[in-house]
C-alpha positions, -999 to 999 in steps of 0.1 A, spaced: -417 651 56 -455 640 36 -473 610 42 -454 582 37 -482 566 19 -488 594 -4 -452 596 -10 -452 559 -26 -487 569 -43 -502 541 -25 -533 535 0 -525 529 35 -537 495 28 -514 489 2 -498 451 6 -462 448 8 -459 437 -34 -473 465 -42 -451 491 -17 -420 475 -34 -435 478 -67 -448 512 -63 -410 520 -50 -389 506 -71 -412 527 -103 -403 562 -78 -361 551 -72 -359 548 -112 -371 578 -124 -357 602 -91 -323 580 -83 -287 606 -84 -275 585 -115 -309 588 -139 -310 632 -125 -278 648 -126 -276 678 -106 -312 678 -98 -311 688 -66 -348 683 -65 -349 650 -77 -326 638 -53 -343 656 -23 -369 632 -35 -355 604 -38 -341 603 1 -377 611 7 -392 581 -8 -364 557 1 -373 564 37 -406 557 32 -397 529 21 -374 516 47 -408 523 74 -433 509 49 -412 475 46 -405 465 82 -440 452 95 -430 467 132 -418 504 118 -451 510 100 -477 495 124 -456 517 148 -461 551 120 -497 538 116 -504 536 147 -480 570 161 -479 590 121 -441 600 120 -436 601 153 -439 565 164 -420 555 128 -384 560 149 -352 558 125 -355 549 92 -325 543 89 -318 499 72 -299 478 96 -264 486 78 -271 523 86 -281 528 52 -315 558 46 -312 557 18 -328 515 12 -294 512 -12 -300 472 -14 -336 480 -27 -320 506 -49 -299 478 -67 -325 456 -70 -350 482 -86 -320 490 -109 -309 446 -116 -338 427 -106 -352 434 -143 -383 454 -123 -406 428 -124 -438 429 -107 -424 399 -79 -390 406 -75 -375 372 -90 -339 382 -90 -315 408 -67 -314 409 -34 -349 425 -23 -345 436 15 -327 402 28 -341 371 29 -345 363 72 -370 336 82 -356 300 81 -350 284 45 -383 268 26 -374 227 30 -367 211 4 -384 188 -23 -388 152 -26 -405 125 -49 -416 90 -49 -427 65 -68 -466 47 -75 -470 17 -90 -508 13 -108 -526 -14 -123 -542 4 -155 -575 -1 -142 -567 21 -112 -547 43 -132 -579 48 -155 -606 53 -128 -591 71 -104 -574 54 -67 -562 63 -35 -532 50 -23 -501 49 5 -467 55 1 -445 51 33 -415 77 30 -382 80 52 -382 120 53 -368 145 80 -403 158 97 -403 185 128 -389 181 162 -419 167 185 -399 179 217 -395 217 201 -423 213 174 -402 223 148 -393 257 155 -352 243 167 -356 259 209 -360 239 241 -395 239 250 -409 276 262 -381 294 252 -379 316 215 -356 325 189 -339 358 189 -332 383 158 -294 374 145 -279 412 162 -248 404 132 -277 411 109 -306 426 124 -326 399 109 -327 400 78 -305 369 68 -279 390 48 -241 414 54 -245 442 29 -215 459 25 -218 493 3 -186 510 -14 -177 536 -37 -168 521 -75 -154 539 -108 -192 530 -114 -206 550 -87 -219 530 -47 -224 494 -55 -238 471 -33 -231 431 -16 -252 412 3 -240 376 16 -254 352 39 -257 357 73 -226 337 86 -240 338 127 -277 331 115 -267 310 85 -289 332 71 -322 324 84 -318 356 108 -328 342 142 -303 328 169 -318 300 191 -301 306 222 -310 274 238 -307 242 206 -337 221 218 -319 183 231 -334 164 208 -324 178 172 -295 201 183 -314 233 172 -327 221 137 -359 215 142 -359 186 121 -362 148 129 -356 117 101 -395 96 109 -414 77 88 -445 88 76 -471 71 57 -487 99 34 -522 91 16 -524 102 -21 -548 108 -41 -546 92 -80 -573 112 -102 -586 88 -129 -572 90 -163 -534 91 -155 -512 80 -173 -475 60 -175 -437 88 -166 -466 119 -149 -464 134 -118 -484 146 -90 -472 178 -69 -481 174 -30 -476 212 -17 -467 215 13 -459 171 18 -427 170 13 -390 172 37 -399 198 67 -375 230 72 -356 235 97 -365 256 124 -397 258 111 -399 273 74 -422 258 52 -420 228 45 -409 211 3 -436 197 -19 -437 159 -31 -438 147 -66 -454 107 -72 -440 94 -99 -467 75 -115 -454 44 -133 -485 16 -148 -481 -21 -146 -486 -33 -184 -517 -52 -190 -519 -84 -202 -545 -77 -231 -544 -36 -230 -525 -13 -248 -531 28 -232 -531 48 -266 -535 86 -247 -573 77 -238 -578 52 -265 -572 9 -258 -566 -14 -279 -567 -51 -282 -552 -71 -308 -574 -100 -313 -562 -135 -340 -592 -150 -351 -592 -183 -374 -602 -180 -413 -629 -198 -409 -641 -174 -382 -634 -145 -400 -658 -158 -433 -684 -175 -411 -684 -153 -384 -675 -152 -344 -678 -142 -309 -654 -139 -281 -650 -130 -247 -630 -100 -241 -617 -85 -203 -627 -53 -203 -619 -23 -171 -654 -26 -167 -660 -59 -172 -664 -89 -190 -681 -74 -230 -695 -105 -259 -677 -95 -288 -692 -105 -323 -670 -105 -356 -694 -101 -384 -689 -133 -407 -662 -117 -444 -643 -97 -410 -609 -91 -434 -574 -91 -415 -567 -55 -400 -604 -50 -401 -608 -29 -362 -634 -36 -342 -648 -2 -320 -662 -1 -281 -669 33 -273 -676 43 -240 -654 15 -230 -615 35 -230 -595 50 -202 -612 85 -185 -596 122 -194 -582 132 -167 -591 159 -156 -619 163 -176 -649 143 -191 -658 118 -211 -641 85 -225 -622 71 -246 -625 42 -271 -612 3 -272 -600 -2 -304 -600 -33 -311 -577 -47 -343 -583 -80 -364 -558 -102 -373 -573 -133 -398 -548 -160 -390 -538 -183 -424 -538 -224 -423 -497 -232 -428 -501 -271 -418 -531 -293 -435 -540 -331 -432 -550 -344 -466 -582 -339 -458 -586 -303 -446 -563 -296 -477 -592 -312 -498 -621 -298 -481 -604 -266 -490 -592 -272 -526 -637 -284 -535 -640 -249 -517 -618 -231 -541 -631 -249 -568 -672 -244 -561 -659 -202 -562 -640 -208 -591 -605 -201 -571 -577 -215 -589 -550 -232 -569 -525 -262 -567 -541 -288 -564 -533 -307 -534 -517 -334 -541 -496 -317 -567 -483 -288 -552 -455 -279 -529 -460 -297 -502 -465 -325 -522 -438 -324 -543 -415 -324 -516 -431 -348 -499 -421 -376 -528 -388 -363 -536 -377 -373 -495 -405 -407 -495 -438 -408 -475 -427 -425 -445 
């Protein structure tokens, strides 16, 4: 038989994904169903399948690289399938993507990955704007400290499951009117892990996990907004028997600010001033994220006018620069005037040539006259 790497069309340094992709491509081209009656294609198909069965297994590949064809051992898979029907099934029904995605993919094996978890942090507006390092206290599964997460008593090691030969799956091949049909199901004996714990840890009873309280440090980036999530890879719950831990997702909630509203990277402050302040001008102090700012209202400012303080907004998340602070001016018109105030305003209106109801004949005066000045 030719060199296994040459049969698959890959180099001897090819990684697992490259070997799998090369095998799938050849399997589609050479499969007997695609070449009915072609004995040569069928023979090449058998050779390619046998090569893949060796190179997909790290131990068999190591022996083959060291000793050549004499050291490869049997090319049959766990079920005695010399042609790798499980991966043939995968090659034809997984969609053929580079990553494999669906199908059976040659067995799972190994401990499962831990579940993901989510928690929530509450921040002030300034913390969300400028970033902060905070801590969250969680009660989640963590590795057993006695067995270090392996599930076995200290000094012992897991063994390969004899039922599934370490693949974590039991495969069955049966004939149907459509040809060879491969089915796979998790191995009941090892629960799909491919490993048996002969001496379970007395503290975690072979699970490899214990319920723990963990104080996890979370770095909040500057510019994060309410409702956004952070993903902390591998910081979630531990997995059974030393598998990869899950991820931790942190949901950010931002408390309302007393005088500032956030709109994207901009902040908005709504300020109501008196009619006289709008007409004559005024100054006031405003608490911003950067400290106290003195704001000057120019004489003649109209209702709805927007003042802009550039660079006083929120930093751009994962970017550069900051938004602005917008000050919306609302002008309050007095609705309760005493006689002297009304008289002064009437004189002011007269000086400007503005037509008004005289104070004594206005609506307020008429109502007061109707009920008597009590």
